[in-house]
N, C-alpha and C positions, 0 to 999 in steps of 0.2 A: 729866726727866733724860735726857741723851744716853746711848746705848749705847757700849760699848767701841769698836765698829767706827766709830761716828760720831765719837767723840773722836779715834781714830786717823786717820781721814780728814782731820779738821780740822788735826791736827798735820802731816800730810804736805803739805797745801795751804800751811800756814804756812811749812814748810821751803822749798817752791818759791818763795814770795813773797820770803823772805829771800835765797835764792840768786840770784834775778833782780834784786834791789835794787841800787841804786847805792852801797851801803855799801862800805867797804874790806873786804878779805878778813879781817883780824883782827876787825873789827866783826861780820861775817857769822858767823865762827866762834863768837864769844861769844854772839850772838843764837841761833844754832842750838842751842848747848849749853843755854842758859837756857830758851828758849821751845819747843824741840822735843825734844831728846834726854832731858833730865831728866824732863819730863812723860811722855814715852813710856815710859821705864824705870819710872817710878812706876806707870803704867797697867798694866804687865805684871810688876810686881815679884813677884807671887805665883807666876807661872810661872818666872821667873828663879830665884827662891829654891828652888822645888821641883826644878828641873833640876840645880842645883848640889849638892843634898844627896843625889841618887840615886847 
């Protein structure tokens, strides 16, 4: 199983691939949200939740 850091690195690399792709801006935005930002938030949801309750 990959570590959090390895998963984060993969997501950032995926973001770069999406940004550099030939897709339209609206498609890029949707892909980034679905494939990068949501998984990244899920990866760190424990820290986000802990910070918001302090």
